[in-house]
Backbone as ProteinMPNN parsed JSONL, in Angstrom:
{"seq_chain_A": "MKEIKTDHVLDAKGLACPMPIVKTKKEIENVEAGQVLLVEATDPGSKADIKAWAERAGHQYLGTDEEGDTLKHYLRKASDDESEDSEKSFDNVVNNEQLKEQLDSGNVTVVDVRESAEYAFGHIPGAKSIPLGDLENRLDELDQNDNIYVVCRTGNRSDMAAKTLSEKGYNNVTNVVPGMSEWDGELEQ", "coords_chain_A": {"N_chain_A": [[3.963, 198.852, 142.051], [2.745, 195.514, 142.006], [4.442, 192.434, 142.944], [5.884, 190.746, 140.263], [5.535, 187.688, 138.664], [8.17, 185.829, 137.43], [9.94, 183.648, 135.198], [12.537, 183.306, 134.381], [15.615, 185.057, 134.924], [17.699, 187.556, 133.685], [20.754, 189.009, 134.137], [21.827, 191.952, 133.056], [23.05, 194.168, 133.892], [25.181, 197.001, 133.913], [26.121, 196.595, 131.395], [26.665, 197.867, 128.107], [25.02, 199.035, 125.11], [25.572, 196.996, 122.3], [25.118, 194.897, 124.055], [23.052, 194.178, 126.07], [20.923, 193.351, 124.391], [22.147, 191.318, 122.867], [22.704, 189.445, 124.886], [20.088, 188.962, 125.76], [18.896, 187.796, 123.478], [20.316, 185.398, 123.445], [19.62, 184.287, 125.945], [16.829, 183.96, 125.761], [16.543, 181.655, 124.369], [16.729, 179.696, 126.272], [14.369, 179.797, 127.547], [11.095, 178.614, 128.004], [8.247, 178.46, 125.791], [5.721, 180.788, 126.456], [6.666, 181.426, 128.957], [7.996, 183.917, 131.238], [10.556, 186.245, 130.9], [12.776, 188.13, 132.776], [14.696, 190.897, 132.251], [17.304, 192.528, 133.587], [18.696, 195.648, 133.424], [21.009, 198.415, 133.049], [21.539, 200.209, 131.106], [20.223, 202.987, 129.606], [19.314, 203.053, 126.954], [18.416, 200.526, 126.536], [15.737, 200.252, 126.995], [14.148, 201.073, 124.74], [15.446, 199.485, 122.841], [15.13, 196.752, 123.64], [12.361, 196.464, 123.629], [11.785, 196.929, 120.883], [13.28, 194.837, 119.705], [11.983, 192.556, 120.793], [9.427, 192.738, 119.66], [10.051, 192.536, 116.91], [11.12, 189.975, 116.883], [8.959, 188.466, 117.475], [8.177, 187.97, 120.058], [6.526, 188.801, 123.161], [6.592, 191.972, 124.421], [6.231, 192.991, 127.613], [6.517, 195.127, 129.381], [8.277, 197.719, 131.23], [9.777, 198.254, 134.347], [11.126, 200.688, 136.531], [13.653, 200.65, 138.889], [15.366, 202.497, 140.874], [18.494, 202.864, 139.445], [18.179, 200.691, 137.864], [16.696, 199.075, 135.144], [13.929, 197.106, 134.683], [13.028, 194.839, 132.491], [10.327, 193.13, 131.069], [9.609, 190.236, 129.318], [7.679, 188.028, 127.329], [7.971, 184.837, 126.123], [6.97, 183.853, 122.965], [4.915, 181.239, 121.589], [4.895, 178.838, 118.884], [2.278, 178.447, 118.041], [0.914, 180.774, 118.551], [0.432, 182.791, 116.752], [-1.408, 185.501, 115.338], [-3.17, 184.689, 113.4], [-3.768, 182.09, 113.902], [-5.74, 179.119, 113.996], [-8.936, 179.216, 115.449], [-11.254, 177.485, 117.471], [-13.472, 177.477, 119.166], [-16.881, 178.065, 119.227], [-18.574, 180.184, 120.204], [-18.092, 183.437, 119.995], [-17.001, 186.807, 120.484], [-16.163, 190.15, 119.405], [-13.801, 192.748, 120.397], [-15.211, 195.194, 120.594], [-17.854, 194.337, 120.979], [-17.549, 193.111, 123.464], [-17.009, 195.381, 125.028], [-19.532, 196.626, 124.924], [-21.03, 194.738, 126.334], [-19.77, 194.939, 128.826], [-20.571, 197.491, 129.551], [-23.266, 197.045, 129.961], [-23.275, 195.509, 132.205], [-23.332, 192.72, 134.627], [-21.407, 190.769, 133.893], [-18.707, 188.502, 133.745], [-15.343, 188.759, 133.412], [-12.704, 186.796, 132.45], [-9.325, 186.689, 132.525], [-6.918, 185.004, 130.912], [-4.217, 185.256, 130.52], [-0.701, 185.192, 131.393], [0.421, 186.038, 134.741], [2.247, 188.188, 134.738], [1.695, 189.465, 132.313], [-0.916, 190.296, 132.795], [-0.444, 192.054, 134.945], [0.702, 194.274, 133.719], [-1.363, 195.532, 132.473], [-4.829, 195.325, 132.269], [-8.303, 194.526, 131.691], [-10.545, 196.466, 133.546], [-11.658, 195.035, 136.561], [-11.398, 192.454, 135.645], [-10.821, 188.988, 136.189], [-7.914, 187.366, 137.07], [-6.809, 184.409, 135.881], [-4.463, 182.426, 134.973], [-4.063, 180.432, 132.005], [-2.793, 177.921, 132.439], [-3.462, 177.439, 135.08], [-6.151, 177.173, 135.184], [-7.877, 174.802, 135.334], [-7.457, 174.015, 137.97], [-8.596, 176.043, 139.358], [-11.287, 176.323, 138.944], [-13.36, 176.462, 140.778], [-13.524, 179.097, 141.501], [-15.2, 180.367, 139.831], [-18.575, 180.984, 138.81], [-20.799, 178.689, 137.498], [-23.049, 179.578, 136.146], [-22.683, 182.198, 135.439], [-22.22, 184.894, 133.041], [-19.582, 184.442, 131.214], [-16.749, 185.903, 129.882], [-13.939, 185.236, 128.111], [-10.608, 186.237, 127.914], [-7.467, 186.824, 126.28], [-4.23, 187.481, 124.952], [-4.34, 187.305, 122.063], [-6.509, 185.721, 121.453], [-6.092, 182.999, 121.25], [-5.204, 181.446, 123.549], [-7.416, 182.033, 125.092], [-9.369, 180.805, 123.582], [-8.798, 178.083, 123.996], [-9.252, 178.034, 126.761], [-11.961, 178.737, 126.891], [-13.108, 176.508, 125.65], [-12.407, 174.55, 127.53], [-13.802, 175.449, 129.84], [-16.445, 175.263, 128.912], [-16.618, 172.473, 128.469], [-16.493, 171.67, 131.105], [-18.931, 172.255, 132.118], [-19.746, 174.92, 132.275], [-22.091, 177.287, 131.398], [-22.478, 179.692, 129.92], [-20.296, 180.797, 128.117], [-17.917, 182.802, 126.459], [-15.569, 183.497, 123.928], [-13.178, 186.071, 123.497], [-12.111, 187.868, 120.781], [-10.029, 190.007, 118.93], [-8.796, 190.202, 121.403], [-6.526, 191.278, 124.029], [-4.365, 192.277, 122.55], [-5.327, 194.125, 120.782], [-6.916, 195.731, 122.309], [-8.623, 198.653, 123.068], [-9.955, 199.822, 125.034], [-10.683, 200.836, 128.444], [-8.021, 200.439, 130.817], [-6.556, 198.761, 133.603], [-3.885, 198.766, 135.982]], "CA_chain_A": [[3.444, 197.724, 141.29], [2.898, 194.266, 142.749], [5.504, 191.533, 142.51], [5.549, 190.092, 138.999], [6.121, 186.347, 138.578], [9.014, 185.596, 136.269], [10.465, 182.288, 135.132], [13.99, 183.417, 134.168], [16.152, 186.398, 135.138], [18.973, 187.819, 133.025], [21.444, 190.18, 134.681], [22.582, 192.671, 132.028], [23.432, 195.443, 134.508], [26.545, 197.416, 133.636], [26.452, 196.352, 129.989], [26.227, 198.918, 127.179], [24.54, 198.597, 123.797], [24.391, 196.17, 122.068], [25.202, 193.685, 124.862], [21.795, 193.696, 126.655], [20.167, 192.631, 123.356], [22.883, 190.09, 122.55], [22.482, 188.505, 125.999], [18.665, 188.618, 125.768], [18.688, 186.841, 122.38], [20.876, 184.115, 123.858], [18.875, 183.768, 127.098], [15.463, 183.593, 125.376], [16.607, 180.265, 123.899], [16.587, 178.832, 127.45], [13.048, 180.052, 128.108], [10.032, 177.872, 127.315], [7.149, 179.267, 125.268], [4.745, 181.195, 127.463], [7.311, 181.865, 130.183], [8.376, 185.324, 131.303], [11.965, 186.545, 131.133], [13.078, 189.439, 133.322], [16.033, 191.37, 131.884], [17.687, 193.673, 134.413], [19.73, 196.394, 132.704], [21.232, 199.794, 133.489], [21.699, 201.021, 129.899], [18.938, 203.632, 129.301], [18.893, 202.714, 125.603], [17.853, 199.17, 126.484], [14.268, 200.313, 127.036], [13.657, 201.061, 123.356], [16.066, 198.376, 122.108], [14.539, 195.45, 123.992], [10.976, 196.479, 123.133], [11.818, 196.774, 119.418], [13.749, 193.492, 119.388], [10.942, 191.582, 121.146], [8.357, 192.807, 118.668], [10.571, 191.985, 115.648], [11.365, 188.539, 117.045], [7.676, 187.788, 117.68], [7.906, 187.766, 121.471], [5.688, 189.853, 123.701], [7.185, 192.919, 125.367], [5.181, 193.268, 128.583], [6.701, 196.449, 129.951], [9.513, 197.976, 131.968], [9.715, 198.947, 135.628], [12.399, 201.292, 136.914], [13.978, 200.606, 140.313], [16.633, 203.219, 140.967], [19.186, 202.89, 138.154], [17.951, 199.424, 137.168], [15.504, 198.909, 134.31], [13.476, 195.716, 134.695], [12.265, 194.594, 131.271], [9.603, 191.864, 131.12], [9.301, 189.685, 128.001], [7.049, 186.709, 127.327], [8.347, 184.115, 124.913], [5.817, 183.378, 122.195], [4.975, 179.883, 121.058], [4.621, 178.776, 117.444], [0.841, 178.455, 117.75], [0.312, 182.002, 119.038], [0.281, 183.837, 115.749], [-2.762, 186.043, 115.384], [-4.047, 184.032, 112.437], [-3.949, 180.682, 114.256], [-7.131, 178.69, 113.931], [-9.697, 179.182, 116.693], [-12.3, 176.503, 117.227], [-14.641, 177.647, 120.026], [-17.882, 178.714, 118.377], [-19.184, 181.39, 120.758], [-17.028, 184.433, 119.934], [-17.333, 188.217, 120.275], [-14.985, 190.985, 119.211], [-13.553, 193.664, 121.507], [-16.291, 196.186, 120.686], [-19.011, 193.671, 121.568], [-17.27, 192.947, 124.89], [-17.197, 196.686, 125.664], [-20.978, 196.81, 125.081], [-21.455, 193.863, 127.428], [-19.256, 195.516, 130.072], [-21.426, 198.635, 129.864], [-24.571, 196.557, 130.424], [-23.083, 194.867, 133.509], [-23.616, 191.284, 134.758], [-20.418, 190.081, 133.071], [-17.473, 188.082, 134.392], [-14.238, 188.67, 132.465], [-11.601, 185.973, 132.933], [-8.107, 186.963, 131.762], [-6.113, 183.78, 131.039], [-2.805, 185.524, 130.26], [0.167, 185.007, 132.551], [0.273, 187.114, 135.719], [3.046, 189.355, 134.34], [0.942, 190.155, 131.26], [-2.047, 190.913, 133.493], [0.046, 193.147, 135.783], [1.038, 195.449, 132.913], [-2.577, 196.132, 131.936], [-5.943, 194.397, 132.094], [-9.639, 195.107, 131.7], [-10.946, 196.675, 134.939], [-12.528, 194.015, 137.137], [-11.126, 191.111, 135.109], [-10.246, 188.017, 137.119], [-6.716, 186.754, 136.499], [-6.607, 182.973, 136.059], [-3.665, 181.969, 133.83], [-4.563, 179.21, 131.379], [-2.231, 176.741, 133.092], [-4.059, 177.272, 136.41], [-7.607, 177.21, 135.065], [-8.583, 173.615, 135.833], [-7.337, 173.948, 139.426], [-9.262, 177.203, 139.969], [-12.657, 176.404, 138.435], [-14.279, 176.789, 141.866], [-13.589, 180.549, 141.65], [-16.162, 180.867, 138.847], [-19.94, 180.476, 138.899], [-21.136, 178.049, 136.226], [-24.166, 180.247, 135.482], [-22.314, 183.57, 135.057], [-21.856, 185.186, 131.654], [-18.129, 184.502, 131.284], [-16.032, 186.314, 128.68], [-12.553, 184.839, 128.318], [-9.724, 187.078, 127.11], [-6.011, 186.663, 126.376], [-3.586, 188.485, 124.094], [-4.793, 187.249, 120.665], [-7.681, 184.864, 121.291], [-5.738, 181.582, 121.184], [-5.313, 180.835, 124.877], [-8.807, 182.161, 125.536], [-10.112, 179.778, 122.845], [-8.601, 176.829, 124.74], [-9.899, 178.18, 128.062], [-13.408, 178.697, 126.676], [-13.452, 175.096, 125.418], [-12.292, 173.853, 128.817], [-14.928, 175.839, 130.697], [-17.665, 174.674, 128.35], [-16.576, 171.028, 128.74], [-16.658, 171.474, 132.55], [-20.305, 172.563, 132.5], [-20.059, 176.343, 132.34], [-23.148, 177.405, 130.401], [-22.488, 180.929, 129.14], [-18.889, 181.141, 127.921], [-17.646, 183.465, 125.188], [-14.176, 183.847, 123.656], [-13.031, 187.431, 122.993], [-11.085, 187.912, 119.742], [-8.654, 189.571, 119.043], [-8.29, 190.236, 122.767], [-5.764, 192.408, 124.562], [-3.413, 192.829, 121.575], [-5.961, 195.255, 120.112], [-7.865, 196.341, 123.24], [-8.459, 200.101, 123.158], [-10.804, 200.282, 126.131], [-10.033, 201.19, 129.718], [-7.06, 199.468, 131.367], [-6.081, 198.889, 134.984], [-2.584, 198.135, 136.23]], "C_chain_A": [[3.676, 196.459, 142.09], [4.03, 193.428, 142.173], [5.045, 190.777, 141.26], [6.274, 188.753, 138.936], [6.923, 186.228, 137.286], [9.573, 184.181, 136.342], [11.983, 182.266, 134.984], [14.4, 184.863, 134.419], [17.509, 186.485, 134.446], [19.551, 189.105, 133.603], [22.297, 190.801, 133.578], [23.001, 194.045, 132.569], [24.899, 195.731, 134.203], [26.97, 197.218, 132.189], [25.896, 197.476, 129.119], [25.792, 198.278, 125.86], [25.72, 198.115, 122.948], [24.282, 194.96, 122.999], [23.898, 193.259, 125.556], [20.945, 192.901, 125.65], [20.846, 191.316, 123.016], [22.618, 189.038, 123.623], [21.021, 188.048, 126.048], [18.355, 187.591, 124.679], [19.173, 185.452, 122.784], [20.033, 183.485, 124.978], [17.474, 183.293, 126.709], [15.41, 182.158, 124.846], [16.432, 179.277, 125.048], [15.219, 178.949, 128.099], [12.019, 179.259, 127.3], [8.944, 178.834, 126.845], [6.144, 179.544, 126.376], [5.37, 181.692, 128.754], [7.766, 183.317, 130.067], [9.848, 185.453, 131.685], [12.07, 187.97, 131.664], [14.513, 189.774, 132.945], [16.304, 192.612, 132.724], [18.865, 194.371, 133.744], [19.869, 197.795, 133.302], [21.407, 200.738, 132.304], [20.35, 201.646, 129.537], [18.409, 203.298, 127.9], [18.241, 201.351, 125.499], [16.334, 199.189, 126.471], [13.678, 200.24, 125.629], [14.176, 199.845, 122.603], [15.371, 197.047, 122.382], [13.099, 195.372, 123.504], [10.955, 196.213, 121.624], [12.257, 195.363, 119.03], [12.659, 192.459, 119.649], [9.844, 191.565, 120.083], [8.81, 192.241, 117.323], [10.717, 190.47, 115.729], [10.072, 187.753, 117.291], [7.359, 187.48, 119.13], [7.1, 188.949, 121.99], [6.47, 190.689, 124.713], [6.077, 193.317, 126.321], [5.291, 194.667, 129.177], [8.007, 196.528, 130.712], [9.184, 198.708, 133.257], [11.088, 199.527, 135.899], [12.542, 201.225, 138.423], [15.339, 201.239, 140.484], [17.253, 203.318, 139.585], [18.92, 201.646, 137.311], [16.625, 199.452, 136.412], [15.16, 197.426, 134.311], [12.531, 195.529, 133.517], [11.62, 193.216, 131.364], [9.201, 191.447, 129.706], [8.645, 188.328, 128.179], [7.39, 186.03, 126.017], [7.098, 183.554, 124.24], [6.021, 181.932, 121.764], [4.615, 179.913, 119.58], [3.137, 178.907, 117.129], [0.151, 179.736, 118.217], [0.149, 183.078, 117.984], [-1.18, 184.248, 115.686], [-3.705, 185.37, 114.4], [-4.175, 182.532, 112.709], [-5.441, 180.357, 114.273], [-7.753, 178.638, 115.319], [-10.87, 178.246, 116.452], [-13.504, 176.617, 118.152], [-15.648, 178.52, 119.294], [-18.422, 180.042, 118.894], [-18.114, 182.465, 120.929], [-17.628, 185.832, 119.807], [-16.035, 188.969, 120.005], [-14.861, 191.949, 120.39], [-14.679, 194.675, 121.696], [-17.527, 195.577, 121.344], [-18.791, 193.426, 123.065], [-17.473, 194.272, 125.618], [-18.687, 196.963, 125.901], [-21.505, 195.973, 126.237], [-20.988, 194.398, 128.781], [-20.12, 196.692, 130.513], [-22.772, 198.19, 130.417], [-24.479, 195.862, 131.777], [-23.361, 193.373, 133.455], [-22.699, 190.431, 133.884], [-19.221, 189.71, 133.943], [-16.409, 187.963, 133.309], [-13.129, 187.866, 133.129], [-10.427, 186.179, 131.986], [-7.168, 185.778, 131.973], [-4.649, 183.99, 130.646], [-2.004, 185.264, 131.534], [0.079, 186.222, 133.466], [1.085, 188.356, 135.351], [2.33, 190.15, 133.254], [-0.205, 190.947, 131.887], [-1.597, 192.15, 134.269], [0.33, 194.412, 134.985], [-0.186, 196.053, 132.223], [-3.645, 195.096, 131.676], [-7.261, 195.173, 132.127], [-10.056, 195.274, 133.159], [-11.944, 195.605, 135.405], [-12.284, 192.605, 136.63], [-10.457, 190.253, 136.167], [-9.073, 187.341, 136.424], [-6.653, 185.285, 136.888], [-5.81, 182.491, 134.846], [-4.146, 180.614, 133.316], [-4.062, 177.948, 132.083], [-2.81, 176.452, 134.465], [-5.563, 177.036, 136.359], [-8.296, 176.001, 135.691], [-8.524, 173.491, 137.347], [-8.085, 175.076, 140.129], [-10.7, 177.38, 139.485], [-13.653, 176.826, 139.516], [-14.396, 178.295, 142.119], [-14.622, 181.177, 140.714], [-17.519, 180.22, 139.059], [-20.339, 179.925, 137.532], [-22.253, 178.747, 135.472], [-23.869, 181.689, 135.095], [-22.101, 183.671, 133.548], [-20.355, 185.438, 131.657], [-17.543, 184.837, 129.915], [-14.552, 186.065, 128.948], [-11.663, 185.618, 127.357], [-8.269, 186.681, 127.34], [-5.406, 187.714, 125.45], [-4.18, 188.486, 122.688], [-6.039, 186.396, 120.437], [-7.368, 183.385, 121.248], [-5.851, 180.883, 122.533], [-6.742, 180.918, 125.387], [-9.709, 181.161, 124.812], [-10.011, 178.442, 123.589], [-9.322, 176.878, 126.084], [-11.422, 178.1, 127.923], [-13.88, 177.269, 126.436], [-13.429, 174.327, 126.732], [-13.477, 174.176, 129.719], [-16.237, 175.22, 130.215], [-17.744, 173.177, 128.641], [-16.814, 170.719, 130.213], [-18.033, 171.925, 133.04], [-20.645, 174.034, 132.665], [-20.937, 176.673, 131.135], [-23.03, 178.587, 129.457], [-21.069, 181.446, 128.966], [-18.697, 181.719, 126.522], [-16.161, 183.787, 125.089], [-14.137, 185.244, 123.047], [-11.837, 187.482, 122.033], [-11.108, 189.294, 119.092], [-8.081, 189.658, 120.451], [-7.417, 191.44, 123.051], [-4.769, 193.01, 123.573], [-3.996, 194.04, 120.855], [-6.987, 195.957, 121.002], [-7.601, 197.841, 123.321], [-9.382, 200.693, 124.215], [-9.979, 200.607, 127.364], [-9.129, 200.053, 130.191], [-6.771, 199.798, 132.826], [-4.72, 198.259, 135.069], [-2.451, 197.792, 137.676]], "O_chain_A": [[4.688, 196.335, 142.78], [4.511, 193.675, 141.068], [3.939, 190.237, 141.223], [7.488, 188.691, 139.133], [6.417, 186.491, 136.195], [9.665, 183.593, 137.419], [12.637, 181.315, 135.412], [13.629, 185.786, 134.159], [18.356, 185.605, 134.598], [18.913, 190.157, 133.563], [23.341, 190.267, 133.207], [23.272, 194.966, 131.8], [25.744, 194.836, 134.229], [28.063, 197.63, 131.8], [24.797, 197.976, 129.36], [26.15, 197.143, 125.547], [26.756, 198.777, 122.897], [23.449, 194.084, 122.768], [23.644, 192.057, 125.63], [20.324, 191.902, 126.012], [20.173, 190.293, 122.889], [22.339, 187.881, 123.311], [20.744, 186.885, 126.342], [17.634, 186.624, 124.926], [18.516, 184.451, 122.498], [19.767, 182.284, 124.954], [16.982, 182.316, 127.274], [14.356, 181.522, 124.872], [16.028, 178.137, 124.822], [14.94, 178.277, 129.091], [12.065, 179.236, 126.07], [8.748, 179.896, 127.436], [5.767, 178.649, 127.133], [4.688, 182.314, 129.569], [7.901, 183.867, 128.974], [10.316, 184.854, 132.653], [11.522, 188.903, 131.077], [15.438, 189.032, 133.276], [15.617, 193.624, 132.59], [19.91, 193.759, 133.523], [18.964, 198.291, 133.973], [21.42, 201.955, 132.489], [19.417, 200.92, 129.195], [17.197, 203.264, 127.686], [17.589, 201.043, 124.501], [15.706, 198.246, 125.99], [12.797, 199.421, 125.368], [13.447, 199.239, 121.818], [15.062, 196.303, 121.452], [12.663, 194.328, 123.018], [10.194, 195.37, 121.15], [11.676, 194.759, 118.129], [12.43, 191.579, 118.819], [9.392, 190.499, 119.663], [8.044, 191.54, 116.661], [10.464, 189.764, 114.752], [10.086, 186.523, 117.314], [6.374, 186.798, 119.413], [7.008, 189.982, 121.327], [6.946, 190.177, 125.726], [5.085, 193.913, 125.903], [4.28, 195.315, 129.446], [8.745, 195.549, 130.827], [8.408, 199.664, 133.261], [12.102, 198.928, 135.54], [11.667, 201.685, 139.157], [16.361, 200.589, 140.262], [16.614, 203.803, 138.652], [19.383, 201.555, 136.174], [15.581, 199.803, 136.961], [15.998, 196.588, 133.978], [11.391, 195.994, 133.535], [12.29, 192.24, 131.701], [8.541, 192.198, 128.988], [9.01, 187.567, 129.075], [7.136, 186.566, 124.938], [6.285, 182.873, 124.865], [7.149, 181.467, 121.597], [4.088, 180.91, 119.085], [2.771, 179.419, 116.071], [-1.078, 179.781, 118.274], [-0.247, 184.195, 118.316], [-2.077, 183.446, 115.947], [-4.923, 185.47, 114.551], [-4.637, 181.784, 111.847], [-6.281, 181.219, 114.531], [-7.169, 178.083, 116.25], [-11.423, 178.213, 115.353], [-14.488, 175.909, 117.94], [-15.303, 179.592, 118.798], [-18.702, 180.94, 118.099], [-17.328, 182.425, 121.875], [-18.628, 186.028, 119.117], [-14.948, 188.491, 120.331], [-15.715, 191.964, 121.277], [-15.059, 194.98, 122.827], [-18.174, 196.221, 122.169], [-19.734, 193.52, 123.851], [-18.045, 194.295, 126.708], [-19.062, 197.476, 126.956], [-22.326, 196.44, 127.027], [-21.72, 194.322, 129.767], [-20.372, 196.871, 131.704], [-23.359, 198.881, 131.25], [-25.5, 195.646, 132.429], [-23.596, 192.816, 132.382], [-23.148, 189.494, 133.223], [-18.776, 190.502, 134.774], [-16.551, 187.159, 132.388], [-12.67, 188.201, 134.221], [-10.518, 185.881, 130.795], [-6.674, 185.566, 133.081], [-3.915, 183.02, 130.458], [-2.571, 185.132, 132.618], [-0.293, 187.31, 133.025], [0.649, 189.473, 135.629], [2.356, 191.381, 133.272], [-0.433, 192.11, 131.553], [-2.28, 193.174, 134.258], [0.211, 195.515, 135.519], [-0.043, 197.006, 131.456], [-3.422, 194.116, 130.966], [-7.307, 196.331, 132.542], [-9.937, 194.329, 133.939], [-12.933, 195.317, 134.73], [-12.892, 191.655, 137.125], [-9.63, 190.733, 136.943], [-9.217, 186.807, 135.325], [-6.469, 184.946, 138.057], [-6.392, 182.18, 133.807], [-4.58, 179.76, 134.09], [-4.83, 177.01, 132.295], [-2.67, 175.339, 134.971], [-6.179, 176.733, 137.381], [-9.21, 176.165, 136.5], [-9.433, 172.926, 137.956], [-8.2, 175.075, 141.354], [-11.266, 178.466, 139.603], [-14.663, 177.465, 139.222], [-15.271, 178.726, 142.869], [-14.888, 182.376, 140.794], [-17.608, 179.053, 139.44], [-20.226, 180.621, 136.523], [-22.399, 178.535, 134.269], [-24.713, 182.345, 134.483], [-21.84, 182.677, 132.872], [-19.901, 186.512, 132.051], [-17.803, 184.153, 128.926], [-13.981, 186.613, 129.891], [-11.915, 185.663, 126.153], [-7.886, 186.261, 128.432], [-6.034, 188.742, 125.199], [-4.497, 189.553, 122.161], [-6.565, 186.362, 119.324], [-8.292, 182.572, 121.212], [-6.514, 179.852, 122.651], [-7.23, 179.993, 126.036], [-10.71, 180.716, 125.374], [-11.015, 177.758, 123.787], [-9.929, 175.894, 126.505], [-12.091, 177.469, 128.741], [-14.921, 176.859, 126.95], [-14.334, 173.541, 127.012], [-14.086, 173.274, 130.295], [-17.031, 174.719, 131.011], [-18.801, 172.668, 129.013], [-17.284, 169.631, 130.547], [-18.274, 171.972, 134.246], [-21.728, 174.363, 133.148], [-20.577, 176.379, 129.995], [-23.443, 178.492, 128.301], [-20.683, 182.428, 129.601], [-19.232, 181.207, 125.538], [-15.563, 184.288, 126.041], [-14.954, 185.575, 122.188], [-10.706, 187.181, 122.414], [-12.198, 189.727, 118.716], [-6.953, 189.214, 120.666], [-7.541, 192.483, 122.41], [-4.366, 194.16, 123.747], [-3.249, 194.891, 120.369], [-7.835, 196.698, 120.503], [-6.479, 198.258, 123.61], [-9.567, 201.908, 124.284], [-8.749, 200.646, 127.326], [-9.426, 198.875, 129.994], [-6.747, 200.962, 133.225], [-4.414, 197.327, 134.327], [-1.426, 197.252, 138.091]]}, "name": "protein", "num_of_chains": 1, "seq": "MKEIKTDHVLDAKGLACPMPIVKTKKEIENVEAGQVLLVEATDPGSKADIKAWAERAGHQYLGTDEEGDTLKHYLRKASDDESEDSEKSFDNVVNNEQLKEQLDSGNVTVVDVRESAEYAFGHIPGAKSIPLGDLENRLDELDQNDNIYVVCRTGNRSDMAAKTLSEKGYNNVTNVVPGMSEWDGELEQ"}
């Protein structure tokens, strides 16, 4: 797997349950919303524990890599405005099934605006990774006349990205809702 960009690293190696979770709960307070925390642990039980805790706490469990005896857990801290029922305001919207139909017909550019760590753990084949925070600096990577479908985890970041692209003169932009949180199509890693 390629190198995954993280914003914070927590060393929980050598600690047994429940300490990896206790330390993770404390460390996540130092992480800003949207940032990725890497928790390095050696306790085999931490794989299930950290995933379950992240989901209960409302954070996104991205996945775990194993390097020898070390488990590398990747978590993305959620922001308050990321709940799945947050208001979306970009008008041109399709659901996941409609995007799959468009992918089958071809001539589609999928832009994934999730963070690089989220993208690394699974994305739509052929999707271009441009995290929302980088979008305005990377507009030159997109053709203004392409049929652009913007995807994120729940449709919130992609809503903001779709608005930005539209305001910058991109003619055929569509937000995909609910996005990767409920994507059941093909995935690449």
